[in-house]
Backbone bond lengths (Angstrom), bond angles and torsions (degrees), N, CA, C in turn:
res aa  C-N    CA-C-N  psi(-1)  N-CA   C-N-CA  omega(-1)  CA-C   N-CA-C  phi
1 M - - - 1.440 - - 1.535 110.01 -
2 I 1.304 117.50 -47.59 1.463 121.14 179.19 1.523 109.56 -67.00
3 L 1.315 115.89 -40.90 1.461 120.03 178.22 1.532 110.94 -61.49
4 G 1.317 116.93 -39.30 1.461 121.30 178.26 1.520 111.57 -62.99
5 R 1.344 116.77 -41.75 1.468 120.39 178.68 1.528 110.77 -66.58
6 I 1.313 116.70 -39.76 1.466 120.28 179.20 1.520 110.28 -64.03
7 L 1.336 116.42 -43.15 1.461 119.79 179.28 1.529 110.97 -65.01
8 R 1.346 116.16 -39.51 1.449 120.37 178.89 1.528 110.53 -64.34
9 L 1.328 117.17 -44.38 1.463 120.89 178.59 1.524 111.30 -65.26
10 S 1.325 116.20 -38.40 1.458 118.20 179.91 1.522 110.90 -67.51
11 S 1.332 117.62 -35.51 1.457 119.15 178.14 1.529 110.59 -69.58
12 L 1.348 117.37 -37.39 1.467 119.97 175.91 1.525 110.74 -64.84
13 F 1.325 115.89 -42.70 1.462 120.10 178.65 1.529 110.25 -63.13
14 H 1.325 115.95 -42.15 1.463 120.72 179.81 1.521 111.23 -62.22
15 S 1.350 118.06 -45.20 1.468 120.52 -179.01 1.521 111.08 -66.88
16 A 1.337 117.76 -39.16 1.466 120.16 178.68 1.521 110.82 -66.44
17 L 1.324 116.48 -41.70 1.456 120.39 -179.95 1.526 110.97 -66.55
18 S 1.327 117.21 -41.55 1.470 119.21 -179.55 1.528 110.89 -66.84
19 L 1.338 117.49 -37.62 1.463 120.41 177.00 1.524 110.20 -63.69
20 H 1.323 116.52 -43.91 1.468 121.13 179.37 1.528 110.92 -62.13
21 L 1.305 117.53 -43.58 1.456 120.96 -179.95 1.525 111.49 -66.93
22 R 1.338 117.41 -39.19 1.464 120.08 178.66 1.523 110.96 -63.41
23 R 1.333 116.72 -42.17 1.464 119.85 179.35 1.520 110.58 -64.42
24 N 1.331 116.97 -44.79 1.454 119.61 -179.19 1.517 111.63 -66.03
25 F 1.310 116.65 -37.24 1.456 120.06 178.47 1.515 110.20 -65.72
26 G 1.346 116.74 -41.96 1.461 120.74 178.69 1.517 111.75 -63.06
27 L 1.320 117.51 -42.39 1.461 120.57 179.59 1.518 111.65 -68.18
28 S 1.327 116.65 -38.52 1.457 118.22 179.80 1.526 110.77 -68.92
29 A 1.334 117.47 -31.70 1.462 120.06 177.61 1.531 110.50 -66.74
30 I 1.329 116.63 -39.13 1.457 120.01 178.29 1.523 110.40 -66.72
31 A 1.319 116.29 -44.47 1.466 119.99 179.59 1.522 110.66 -63.26
32 F 1.321 116.77 -38.42 1.458 120.37 179.42 1.527 110.71 -65.92
33 N 1.338 116.99 -40.82 1.465 120.20 179.34 1.519 112.07 -65.08
34 K 1.333 117.74 -34.48 1.454 119.60 179.30 1.516 111.29 -72.84
35 A 1.323 115.97 -27.53 1.461 119.48 -178.08 1.522 111.34 -73.25
36 K 1.316 117.32 -35.28 1.462 119.07 -178.51 1.524 110.16 -93.38
37 E 1.298 116.11 165.06 1.462 121.46 178.05 1.523 109.95 -74.63
38 L 1.319 115.29 147.30 1.454 120.14 176.08 1.517 109.75 -77.24
39 D 1.307 115.58 151.80 1.456 117.21 175.27 1.532 108.18 -74.48
40 P 1.319 119.26 161.65 1.468 121.97 -172.12 1.528 114.53 -58.26
41 V 1.318 117.72 -34.94 1.456 120.14 -178.57 1.538 109.97 -70.19
42 Q 1.347 116.67 -43.52 1.458 119.85 177.28 1.523 111.03 -63.00
43 K 1.320 116.43 -41.06 1.464 120.45 -179.93 1.526 110.52 -64.02
44 L 1.320 117.94 -43.49 1.453 121.80 178.38 1.536 110.66 -62.11
45 F 1.329 116.40 -42.84 1.459 121.43 179.24 1.524 110.51 -61.39
46 L 1.326 117.71 -47.69 1.461 121.03 179.68 1.525 111.64 -65.02
47 D 1.322 117.07 -38.05 1.466 120.10 177.95 1.529 110.82 -62.85
48 K 1.327 117.08 -42.63 1.465 120.81 179.47 1.534 111.34 -65.82
49 I 1.321 117.39 -38.54 1.461 120.55 177.65 1.521 110.19 -64.78
50 R 1.315 117.15 -43.74 1.473 120.38 178.62 1.523 111.21 -65.01
51 E 1.321 117.09 -40.20 1.466 121.43 178.14 1.528 110.70 -62.47
52 Y 1.330 116.93 -44.64 1.459 120.67 178.51 1.524 110.69 -63.73
53 N 1.333 116.55 -38.17 1.458 120.86 179.90 1.526 110.56 -61.62
54 T 1.328 117.80 -45.09 1.464 120.15 179.89 1.529 110.86 -67.15
55 K 1.338 117.77 -40.94 1.461 120.68 177.83 1.528 111.09 -64.00
56 S 1.323 116.61 -38.88 1.456 121.52 -179.67 1.524 110.81 -65.46
57 K 1.321 116.82 -40.21 1.464 119.65 178.29 1.517 110.96 -67.20
58 Q 1.333 117.77 -37.52 1.460 121.08 178.96 1.528 111.54 -68.89
59 A 1.336 116.12 -39.50 1.462 120.58 -178.28 1.528 111.93 -79.92
60 G 1.321 117.18 -21.72 1.456 120.33 -178.37 1.514 113.38 78.41
61 G 1.305 117.85 22.82 1.456 122.00 -179.63 1.512 110.48 171.14
62 P 1.322 116.39 -154.92 1.467 119.82 179.61 1.531 111.86 -63.33
63 V 1.318 115.36 144.72 1.462 121.73 -178.24 1.524 109.22 -89.95
64 D 1.324 116.07 140.80 1.470 123.57 178.01 1.523 112.90 55.66
65 A 1.339 115.68 35.00 1.460 120.00 177.33 1.518 108.11 -93.06
66 G 1.297 116.02 122.65 1.459 121.33 -178.21 1.517 112.07 -87.52
67 P 1.303 116.20 -172.73 1.467 120.40 -179.83 1.528 112.67 -65.46
68 E 1.322 116.68 -27.10 1.474 120.15 177.99 1.527 110.87 -63.90
69 F 1.339 116.27 -43.30 1.462 120.26 178.05 1.521 110.84 -63.94
70 Q 1.335 116.67 -43.64 1.464 120.56 -179.26 1.522 110.58 -62.47
71 K 1.351 117.04 -39.38 1.460 121.26 178.69 1.529 110.67 -64.46
72 D 1.338 116.82 -44.73 1.468 120.66 178.22 1.525 111.33 -62.60
73 M 1.319 116.50 -39.26 1.470 121.19 -179.96 1.527 110.42 -64.85
74 E 1.326 117.59 -44.57 1.463 120.74 179.24 1.521 111.75 -65.26
75 E 1.333 117.30 -39.19 1.472 120.62 177.39 1.524 111.17 -64.34
76 S 1.326 116.65 -41.30 1.463 120.57 179.58 1.529 110.94 -65.82
77 L 1.328 116.88 -42.83 1.465 119.77 178.42 1.522 111.44 -64.97
78 A 1.330 117.45 -39.30 1.464 120.62 177.88 1.528 110.62 -64.01
79 R 1.329 116.77 -42.01 1.470 120.77 178.86 1.528 110.68 -63.53
80 L 1.336 117.36 -42.14 1.459 120.70 178.87 1.524 111.74 -67.23
81 Q 1.327 117.50 -37.40 1.464 119.62 178.33 1.521 111.02 -67.11
82 R 1.322 117.37 -36.45 1.467 119.61 175.97 1.522 110.28 -65.32
83 A 1.328 116.97 -38.32 1.461 120.31 -175.91 1.530 112.59 -78.23
84 Y 1.337 117.83 -38.40 1.462 120.37 -171.47 1.515 114.29 -116.32
85 G 1.298 119.25 5.10 1.452 120.54 177.11 1.509 112.47 99.62
86 E 1.316 113.67 -176.90 1.456 121.04 -175.93 1.521 111.01 -81.49
87 G 1.323 115.11 172.68 1.451 121.37 178.83 1.512 110.51 122.46
88 D 1.301 115.15 170.27 1.463 121.11 179.79 1.523 108.65 -85.05
89 L 1.307 117.10 109.96 1.466 121.30 -176.46 1.516 112.89 -85.11
90 T 1.332 117.75 -2.41 1.462 119.76 179.25 1.525 111.68 -91.43
91 K 1.329 117.76 -3.77 1.471 121.69 179.71 1.517 109.75 -114.92
92 F 1.332 114.34 152.94 1.462 119.84 177.49 1.526 108.68 -70.75
93 P 1.332 118.25 137.13 1.471 119.74 -177.71 1.529 112.03 -67.89
94 E 1.313 114.74 149.82 1.472 121.10 176.26 1.506 108.40 -99.77
95 F 1.319 116.00 128.66 1.453 121.20 -179.60 1.528 109.15 -103.75
96 K 1.327 115.92 137.12 1.462 120.77 177.67 1.521 107.58 -123.54
97 F 1.316 115.95 116.56 1.454 121.70 179.81 1.513 108.35 -103.67
98 E 1.320 115.20 132.36 1.468 119.72 179.89 1.507 109.81 -110.88
């Protein structure tokens, strides 16, 4: 009985310690990556993502989307509204718990 409790406590201690070490290792890896320079491919990728983000904010939606994309988007929203009811399907639903 005592041995069982000791083993149970040791397994809890082991899982807590391993979780703590994994989190610290993950954070130190992120901090280490920010300290060093990115390689050219990573830098190009991040630059393109940032560029798209600024263009998307200026355009107010998808960038370089033509009328074909807009037509497909409207058809998809109409199909979803028929299937799931009315409401704005472009926003996350609000839940009210009583």
